[in-house]
C-alpha positions in Angstrom: 92.8 106.0 131.9 95.9 106.8 129.7 95.3 103.7 127.5 91.5 104.4 127.3 92.0 108.0 126.2 94.7 107.0 123.8 92.5 104.3 122.3 89.6 106.7 122.1 91.7 109.3 120.1 93.2 106.5 117.9 89.8 105.0 117.2 89.4 107.5 114.3 92.5 106.1 112.6 91.6 104.0 109.6 88.1 105.6 109.2 89.0 108.3 106.7 92.0 107.9 104.4 92.2 111.7 104.0 92.3 112.3 107.7 94.9 109.5 108.1 97.1 111.0 105.4 96.7 114.5 106.9 97.7 113.2 110.4 100.7 111.2 109.1 101.9 114.3 107.1 101.5 116.6 110.2 103.4 114.1 112.3 106.2 113.7 109.8 106.8 117.4 108.7 105.2 119.4 111.5 108.3 119.8 113.6 110.6 120.6 110.6 108.0 123.2 109.5 108.0 124.8 112.9 111.8 125.0 112.9 111.7 126.6 109.5 109.0 129.1 110.7 111.2 130.0 113.6 114.2 130.5 111.3 112.2 132.7 109.0 111.2 134.9 112.0 114.9 136.0 112.1 114.2 138.5 109.4 111.1 140.0 111.0 110.6 143.6 110.3 108.7 144.2 113.6 110.6 144.5 116.8 113.5 142.7 115.1 115.8 142.2 118.1 113.1 141.0 120.4 111.9 138.5 117.8 115.4 137.4 117.3 115.8 136.8 121.0 112.6 134.7 120.9 114.0 132.7 118.0 117.3 132.0 119.8 115.3 131.1 123.0 113.1 128.7 120.9 116.1 127.0 119.5 117.8 126.6 122.9 114.5 125.4 124.4 114.1 122.9 121.5 117.7 121.5 122.1 117.4 121.5 125.9 114.0 119.7 125.8 115.2 117.1 123.4 118.4 116.6 125.5 116.3 116.0 128.6 114.2 113.5 126.8 117.3 111.5 126.0 118.2 111.4 129.7 114.6 110.4 130.6 114.8 107.5 128.0 117.7 106.0 129.9 115.5 105.5 132.9 112.0 105.1 131.6 111.3 102.2 129.3 107.6 102.4 128.3 106.5 100.2 125.4 104.6 101.8 122.5 100.8 101.6 122.6 100.7 99.6 119.3 102.9 96.9 121.0 100.4 96.7 123.9 97.5 96.4 121.6 96.0 99.8 122.5 96.3 101.5 119.1 96.2 100.9 115.4 99.5 102.0 114.0 99.5 104.0 110.7 103.2 104.4 110.2 106.3 102.2 110.5 107.0 101.2 114.1 109.6 103.2 116.1 112.7 101.7 117.5 112.9 103.6 120.8 110.8 103.8 123.9 107.5 105.7 124.0 107.9 108.1 127.0 108.2 111.1 126.4 107.2 112.2 123.0 110.0 114.1 121.3 107.5 115.6 118.8 105.5 117.0 121.7 108.6 118.3 123.4 110.1 120.0 120.4 106.8 121.6 119.3 105.8 122.9 122.8 109.4 124.1 123.5 109.1 126.4 120.5 105.5 127.5 121.4 106.5 128.0 125.0 109.6 130.1 124.2 107.5 132.4 122.1 104.8 132.6 124.8 107.4 133.6 127.3 108.6 136.5 125.1 105.1 138.0 125.0 104.6 137.6 121.2 100.9 136.7 121.2 100.2 136.2 117.4 103.3 134.1 116.9 102.6 132.2 120.1 99.1 131.4 118.9 100.4 130.2 115.5 103.1 128.0 117.1 100.7 126.7 119.8 98.2 125.7 117.2 100.9 123.9 115.2 102.1 122.2 118.3 98.6 121.0 119.3 98.1 119.5 115.8 101.4 117.7 116.1 100.6 116.4 119.5 97.2 115.1 118.3 98.7 113.6 115.2 101.0 111.4 117.3 98.0 110.0 119.1 95.9 109.6 115.9 98.6 107.6 114.1 99.0 105.4 117.2 102.7 106.0 118.0 102.2 107.4 121.5 100.1 107.2 124.6 98.4 110.4 125.7 100.6 110.4 128.8 103.7 110.3 126.5 102.5 113.4 124.8 101.6 115.1 128.1 105.1 114.2 129.3 106.6 115.7 126.2 104.6 118.9 126.6 105.8 119.2 130.2 109.5 118.7 129.1 109.1 121.3 126.3 107.5 123.9 128.6 110.0 123.2 131.3 112.9 123.6 128.9 111.3 126.9 127.6 111.0 128.2 131.2 114.6 127.2 132.0 115.9 129.0 129.0 113.8 132.0 129.9 115.4 132.1 133.3 119.0 131.5 132.1 119.1 133.4 128.7 118.4 137.1 129.3 117.4 139.5 126.6 119.9 142.3 126.1 122.7 140.4 127.8 126.1 140.6 126.2 125.6 137.2 124.5 122.1 138.0 123.4 123.2 141.4 122.0 126.0 139.8 120.0 123.8 136.9 118.7 120.8 139.0 117.8 122.8 141.5 115.8 124.1 138.9 113.4 122.9 139.2 109.7 
């Protein structure tokens, strides 16, 4: 089912050069743009210290999620869908294993962190960006749908772990959110 869903989503690849270029661009610059968007939130005029806490939580979630992915990659060696003949690859092949998707992890860790801080408009914007990034990874043929779902799970789990461990208004948080 994973291969079938991946193939179905990737079947749009190569049909429209504009769509392909858009998906490649989203895949390549989506996560860096999300990181930049989080960084720019630091100077928010509304509820400044709460938003700063969300920014720090997003950064910690991002790092934790990607760190967990590196551990998973030591044990799970899933070949890429283009190597298995499931997808049509639109970019250069990747040198690492397919599961889980780092792009899905990073983007959903950021969206999840903002969601857990009850910032609905920001959450919606970050979640929309994350969904586009996840979809682009399937469209360009670099991941299976299961890889993306695994990345989403890792990102959300990282955001939840940070939410539980890094408390707003703690000494560390107060010190960090008062910078600049």
